[in-house]
BALOBA-1460 file (C-alpha; in Angstrom, 3 decimals):
// residues 206
<rec num="1" residu="x" x="-18.247" y="-25.662" z="-6.817"/>
<rec num="2" residu="x" x="-15.669" y="-28.114" z="-8.081"/>
<rec num="3" residu="x" x="-16.789" y="-31.643" z="-8.954"/>
<rec num="4" residu="x" x="-13.265" y="-33.010" z="-8.496"/>
<rec num="5" residu="x" x="-13.205" y="-36.392" z="-6.762"/>
<rec num="6" residu="x" x="-9.852" y="-37.096" z="-5.049"/>
<rec num="7" residu="x" x="-10.911" y="-40.630" z="-4.059"/>
<rec num="8" residu="x" x="-10.641" y="-42.187" z="-7.522"/>
<rec num="9" residu="x" x="-9.441" y="-44.426" z="-8.926"/>
<rec num="10" residu="x" x="-9.595" y="-46.895" z="-6.080"/>
<rec num="11" residu="x" x="-7.074" y="-49.724" z="-5.957"/>
<rec num="12" residu="x" x="-9.855" y="-52.182" z="-6.713"/>
<rec num="13" residu="x" x="-11.197" y="-50.233" z="-9.717"/>
<rec num="14" residu="x" x="-10.761" y="-51.406" z="-13.274"/>
<rec num="15" residu="x" x="-9.730" y="-48.638" z="-15.664"/>
<rec num="16" residu="x" x="-12.960" y="-48.827" z="-17.652"/>
<rec num="17" residu="x" x="-14.959" y="-48.444" z="-14.422"/>
<rec num="18" residu="x" x="-13.117" y="-45.208" z="-13.454"/>
<rec num="19" residu="x" x="-12.715" y="-43.662" z="-16.901"/>
<rec num="20" residu="x" x="-15.786" y="-41.442" z="-16.659"/>
<rec num="21" residu="x" x="-14.788" y="-40.238" z="-13.183"/>
<rec num="22" residu="x" x="-11.215" y="-39.483" z="-14.262"/>
<rec num="23" residu="x" x="-12.468" y="-37.583" z="-17.317"/>
<rec num="24" residu="x" x="-14.724" y="-35.611" z="-14.981"/>
<rec num="25" residu="x" x="-11.728" y="-34.855" z="-12.748"/>
<rec num="26" residu="x" x="-9.642" y="-33.632" z="-15.698"/>
<rec num="27" residu="x" x="-12.503" y="-31.366" z="-16.768"/>
<rec num="28" residu="x" x="-12.886" y="-30.066" z="-13.223"/>
<rec num="29" residu="x" x="-9.160" y="-29.252" z="-13.030"/>
<rec num="30" residu="x" x="-9.338" y="-27.441" z="-16.365"/>
<rec num="31" residu="x" x="-12.368" y="-25.431" z="-15.236"/>
<rec num="32" residu="x" x="-10.976" y="-24.595" z="-11.792"/>
<rec num="33" residu="x" x="-7.591" y="-23.521" z="-13.133"/>
<rec num="34" residu="x" x="-9.350" y="-21.260" z="-15.629"/>
<rec num="35" residu="x" x="-10.885" y="-19.164" z="-12.845"/>
<rec num="36" residu="x" x="-7.721" y="-17.048" z="-12.621"/>
<rec num="37" residu="x" x="-5.510" y="-18.416" z="-15.429"/>
<rec num="38" residu="x" x="-5.807" y="-19.393" z="-19.014"/>
<rec num="39" residu="x" x="-6.943" y="-22.969" z="-18.701"/>
<rec num="40" residu="x" x="-4.854" y="-26.075" z="-19.320"/>
<rec num="41" residu="x" x="-6.635" y="-26.754" z="-22.593"/>
<rec num="42" residu="x" x="-6.010" y="-23.242" z="-23.915"/>
<rec num="43" residu="x" x="-4.026" y="-23.219" z="-27.172"/>
<rec num="44" residu="x" x="-3.027" y="-19.541" z="-27.168"/>
<rec num="45" residu="x" x="0.469" y="-18.250" z="-26.254"/>
<rec num="46" residu="x" x="-1.005" y="-17.174" z="-22.892"/>
<rec num="47" residu="x" x="-1.173" y="-20.736" z="-21.577"/>
<rec num="48" residu="x" x="-0.789" y="-20.754" z="-17.779"/>
<rec num="49" residu="x" x="-0.704" y="-16.981" z="-17.398"/>
<rec num="50" residu="x" x="-2.810" y="-15.176" z="-14.798"/>
<rec num="51" residu="x" x="-5.985" y="-13.362" z="-15.799"/>
<rec num="52" residu="x" x="-6.460" y="-12.068" z="-12.238"/>
<rec num="53" residu="x" x="-5.364" y="-12.771" z="-8.656"/>
<rec num="54" residu="x" x="-8.015" y="-13.196" z="-5.953"/>
<rec num="55" residu="x" x="-6.973" y="-13.375" z="-2.310"/>
<rec num="56" residu="x" x="-8.868" y="-15.185" z="0.398"/>
<rec num="57" residu="x" x="-10.069" y="-12.630" z="2.947"/>
<rec num="58" residu="x" x="-8.182" y="-13.148" z="6.195"/>
<rec num="59" residu="x" x="-9.595" y="-11.745" z="9.410"/>
<rec num="60" residu="x" x="-8.039" y="-10.153" z="12.461"/>
<rec num="61" residu="x" x="-5.333" y="-7.650" z="13.217"/>
<rec num="62" residu="x" x="-2.860" y="-6.901" z="10.413"/>
<rec num="63" residu="x" x="0.178" y="-7.847" z="12.521"/>
<rec num="64" residu="x" x="0.420" y="-10.761" z="12.717"/>
<rec num="65" residu="x" x="-2.293" y="-11.882" z="10.284"/>
<rec num="66" residu="x" x="-5.033" y="-14.255" z="11.281"/>
<rec num="67" residu="x" x="-5.108" y="-16.958" z="10.052"/>
<rec num="68" residu="x" x="-1.325" y="-16.805" z="10.530"/>
<rec num="69" residu="x" x="0.962" y="-16.947" z="7.545"/>
<rec num="70" residu="x" x="3.963" y="-19.286" z="7.701"/>
<rec num="71" residu="x" x="7.075" y="-18.080" z="9.450"/>
<rec num="72" residu="x" x="9.362" y="-16.806" z="6.711"/>
<rec num="73" residu="x" x="13.031" y="-17.407" z="6.118"/>
<rec num="74" residu="x" x="14.886" y="-14.837" z="4.018"/>
<rec num="75" residu="x" x="14.649" y="-14.234" z="1.115"/>
<rec num="76" residu="x" x="11.082" y="-15.602" z="1.155"/>
<rec num="77" residu="x" x="8.114" y="-13.210" z="1.101"/>
<rec num="78" residu="x" x="4.332" y="-13.486" z="0.924"/>
<rec num="79" residu="x" x="1.432" y="-11.349" z="-0.351"/>
<rec num="80" residu="x" x="-1.978" y="-11.726" z="1.318"/>
<rec num="81" residu="x" x="-5.278" y="-9.942" z="1.995"/>
<rec num="82" residu="x" x="-6.574" y="-8.871" z="5.376"/>
<rec num="83" residu="x" x="-9.573" y="-7.033" z="6.760"/>
<rec num="84" residu="x" x="-8.749" y="-3.772" z="8.525"/>
<rec num="85" residu="x" x="-10.967" y="-1.490" z="10.560"/>
<rec num="86" residu="x" x="-14.188" y="-2.386" z="12.330"/>
<rec num="87" residu="x" x="-17.662" y="-3.043" z="10.973"/>
<rec num="88" residu="x" x="-19.440" y="-1.371" z="9.218"/>
<rec num="89" residu="x" x="-16.457" y="0.536" z="7.810"/>
<rec num="90" residu="x" x="-14.065" y="-2.423" z="7.629"/>
<rec num="91" residu="x" x="-12.353" y="-3.065" z="4.301"/>
<rec num="92" residu="x" x="-10.099" y="-5.752" z="2.878"/>
<rec num="93" residu="x" x="-6.603" y="-4.556" z="1.983"/>
<rec num="94" residu="x" x="-3.458" y="-6.052" z="0.551"/>
<rec num="95" residu="x" x="-0.457" y="-6.798" z="2.783"/>
<rec num="96" residu="x" x="3.106" y="-7.886" z="2.108"/>
<rec num="97" residu="x" x="5.320" y="-9.764" z="4.545"/>
<rec num="98" residu="x" x="9.078" y="-10.130" z="4.228"/>
<rec num="99" residu="x" x="12.259" y="-10.497" z="6.261"/>
<rec num="100" residu="x" x="14.015" y="-7.225" z="7.050"/>
<rec num="101" residu="x" x="17.103" y="-7.128" z="9.277"/>
<rec num="102" residu="x" x="16.314" y="-10.691" z="10.403"/>
<rec num="103" residu="x" x="12.796" y="-9.677" z="11.535"/>
<rec num="104" residu="x" x="9.566" y="-10.596" z="9.770"/>
<rec num="105" residu="x" x="7.714" y="-7.413" z="8.757"/>
<rec num="106" residu="x" x="4.058" y="-6.904" z="7.829"/>
<rec num="107" residu="x" x="3.496" y="-4.007" z="5.400"/>
<rec num="108" residu="x" x="0.065" y="-2.694" z="4.385"/>
<rec num="109" residu="x" x="0.094" y="-1.976" z="0.638"/>
<rec num="110" residu="x" x="-3.412" y="-0.581" z="-0.004"/>
<rec num="111" residu="x" x="-5.909" y="1.531" z="1.907"/>
<rec num="112" residu="x" x="-3.211" y="3.736" z="3.428"/>
<rec num="113" residu="x" x="-4.506" y="6.755" z="5.331"/>
<rec num="114" residu="x" x="-2.928" y="10.145" z="5.877"/>
<rec num="115" residu="x" x="-2.780" y="11.620" z="9.377"/>
<rec num="116" residu="x" x="-3.647" y="15.299" z="9.825"/>
<rec num="117" residu="x" x="-1.893" y="17.799" z="12.068"/>
<rec num="118" residu="x" x="-1.917" y="21.532" z="12.845"/>
<rec num="119" residu="x" x="1.126" y="23.660" z="12.120"/>
<rec num="120" residu="x" x="2.492" y="25.087" z="15.379"/>
<rec num="121" residu="x" x="4.852" y="27.479" z="13.604"/>
<rec num="122" residu="x" x="4.302" y="31.173" z="12.811"/>
<rec num="123" residu="x" x="2.060" y="30.469" z="9.801"/>
<rec num="124" residu="x" x="-1.389" y="29.163" z="10.682"/>
<rec num="125" residu="x" x="-2.420" y="26.117" z="8.702"/>
<rec num="126" residu="x" x="-2.866" y="22.387" z="8.594"/>
<rec num="127" residu="x" x="-0.806" y="19.566" z="7.165"/>
<rec num="128" residu="x" x="-0.998" y="15.864" z="6.393"/>
<rec num="129" residu="x" x="1.495" y="13.014" z="6.595"/>
<rec num="130" residu="x" x="1.553" y="9.722" z="4.706"/>
<rec num="131" residu="x" x="4.258" y="7.078" z="5.055"/>
<rec num="132" residu="x" x="4.378" y="4.514" z="2.249"/>
<rec num="133" residu="x" x="5.185" y="0.826" z="2.837"/>
<rec num="134" residu="x" x="8.578" y="1.346" z="1.180"/>
<rec num="135" residu="x" x="9.487" y="4.148" z="3.598"/>
<rec num="136" residu="x" x="8.831" y="7.303" z="1.565"/>
<rec num="137" residu="x" x="7.339" y="10.028" z="3.798"/>
<rec num="138" residu="x" x="5.007" y="12.548" z="2.134"/>
<rec num="139" residu="x" x="3.902" y="15.701" z="3.955"/>
<rec num="140" residu="x" x="1.735" y="18.452" z="2.477"/>
<rec num="141" residu="x" x="-0.526" y="21.289" z="3.523"/>
<rec num="142" residu="x" x="-1.526" y="24.948" z="3.349"/>
<rec num="143" residu="x" x="-0.074" y="27.770" z="5.439"/>
<rec num="144" residu="x" x="-0.695" y="31.514" z="5.566"/>
<rec num="145" residu="x" x="2.265" y="33.574" z="4.360"/>
<rec num="146" residu="x" x="3.282" y="37.210" z="4.728"/>
<rec num="147" residu="x" x="5.133" y="39.005" z="7.498"/>
<rec num="148" residu="x" x="6.540" y="37.596" z="9.641"/>
<rec num="149" residu="x" x="7.950" y="34.859" z="7.447"/>
<rec num="150" residu="x" x="5.971" y="31.670" z="8.168"/>
<rec num="151" residu="x" x="7.577" y="28.601" z="9.672"/>
<rec num="152" residu="x" x="6.077" y="25.151" z="9.247"/>
<rec num="153" residu="x" x="6.995" y="22.735" z="12.034"/>
<rec num="154" residu="x" x="6.762" y="19.042" z="11.155"/>
<rec num="155" residu="x" x="4.746" y="16.759" z="13.463"/>
<rec num="156" residu="x" x="7.814" y="14.521" z="13.774"/>
<rec num="157" residu="x" x="11.418" y="15.181" z="12.863"/>
<rec num="158" residu="x" x="12.549" y="13.662" z="9.578"/>
<rec num="159" residu="x" x="15.535" y="11.342" z="9.598"/>
<rec num="160" residu="x" x="16.869" y="12.523" z="6.251"/>
<rec num="161" residu="x" x="17.352" y="16.309" z="6.355"/>
<rec num="162" residu="x" x="18.037" y="16.389" z="2.584"/>
<rec num="163" residu="x" x="14.321" y="16.123" z="1.832"/>
<rec num="164" residu="x" x="12.726" y="17.748" z="-1.213"/>
<rec num="165" residu="x" x="10.557" y="20.827" z="-0.640"/>
<rec num="166" residu="x" x="8.093" y="22.322" z="-3.154"/>
<rec num="167" residu="x" x="6.363" y="25.682" z="-2.468"/>
<rec num="168" residu="x" x="3.411" y="27.154" z="-4.382"/>
<rec num="169" residu="x" x="1.832" y="30.588" z="-3.838"/>
<rec num="170" residu="x" x="-1.936" y="30.606" z="-4.422"/>
<rec num="171" residu="x" x="-3.616" y="33.423" z="-6.350"/>
<rec num="172" residu="x" x="-0.614" y="35.759" z="-6.544"/>
<rec num="173" residu="x" x="2.054" y="36.574" z="-9.111"/>
<rec num="174" residu="x" x="4.708" y="37.198" z="-6.460"/>
<rec num="175" residu="x" x="7.543" y="34.759" z="-6.152"/>
<rec num="176" residu="x" x="8.018" y="32.514" z="-3.157"/>
<rec num="177" residu="x" x="11.242" y="31.043" z="-1.835"/>
<rec num="178" residu="x" x="12.603" y="28.831" z="0.887"/>
<rec num="179" residu="x" x="14.563" y="30.735" z="3.555"/>
<rec num="180" residu="x" x="15.782" y="27.892" z="5.716"/>
<rec num="181" residu="x" x="14.987" y="24.276" z="6.494"/>
<rec num="182" residu="x" x="16.072" y="21.619" z="8.948"/>
<rec num="183" residu="x" x="14.927" y="18.150" z="9.885"/>
<rec num="184" residu="x" x="12.172" y="19.655" z="12.065"/>
<rec num="185" residu="x" x="10.848" y="22.660" z="10.102"/>
<rec num="186" residu="x" x="11.175" y="25.083" z="7.182"/>
<rec num="187" residu="x" x="10.691" y="28.836" z="6.701"/>
<rec num="188" residu="x" x="9.529" y="30.573" z="3.502"/>
<rec num="189" residu="x" x="9.103" y="34.139" z="2.213"/>
<rec num="190" residu="x" x="7.394" y="36.065" z="-0.607"/>
<rec num="191" residu="x" x="8.695" y="39.106" z="-2.502"/>
<rec num="192" residu="x" x="6.056" y="41.511" z="-1.125"/>
<rec num="193" residu="x" x="4.299" y="42.056" z="2.165"/>
<rec num="194" residu="x" x="0.941" y="41.018" z="0.722"/>
<rec num="195" residu="x" x="-0.430" y="38.190" z="2.850"/>
<rec num="196" residu="x" x="-1.518" y="35.063" z="1.063"/>
<rec num="197" residu="x" x="-1.690" y="31.300" z="1.213"/>
<rec num="198" residu="x" x="1.148" y="28.916" z="0.470"/>
<rec num="199" residu="x" x="0.799" y="25.277" z="-0.509"/>
<rec num="200" residu="x" x="3.775" y="23.100" z="0.299"/>
<rec num="201" residu="x" x="4.919" y="19.545" z="-0.371"/>
<rec num="202" residu="x" x="7.721" y="17.652" z="1.356"/>
<rec num="203" residu="x" x="9.161" y="14.330" z="0.155"/>
<rec num="204" residu="x" x="11.497" y="12.482" z="2.511"/>
<rec num="205" residu="x" x="13.412" y="9.493" z="1.188"/>
<rec num="206" residu="x" x="13.588" y="6.311" z="3.279"/>
């Protein structure tokens, strides 16, 4: 706990009466600043630089935060911590707030979770979706492959149909190739009729 005394010197104090208290205040400032920075009295080239950043744990729903952060005016932004989830599995994560298209946004930066879904196309299998705070959509999963050629249907249509698609055939030396793709699905094939399992990865730009 800081020993800083903001009430000194008083107007009626003589300097020699307050000297010890002011020296104590200077020492307290030096010690407190050193918790996350190189301290004021440091003589290295790192003077004033951060050694770490600790955020006070805010409580409540992530949008808007509680306690509330100040209303922002572009191009201002703020980084803060917030508890998400419910006890006993709640966890403190990092959030970023900024102005986007004249609207204040709240973006979760850590503790992101992927949602699972079942492929409803011709190849049985499951997939996962993760959307990053900066708008990159990542989808991946496993699907059976053989004849007929499997189709993977996305849980939601992608806005940018020029997404990147990576296919990997597990445990076989046959080649695998993309047959067709759209903003809602893709179809793949292998060079033989041998059934197998295909791993796939989709990256969709913001």
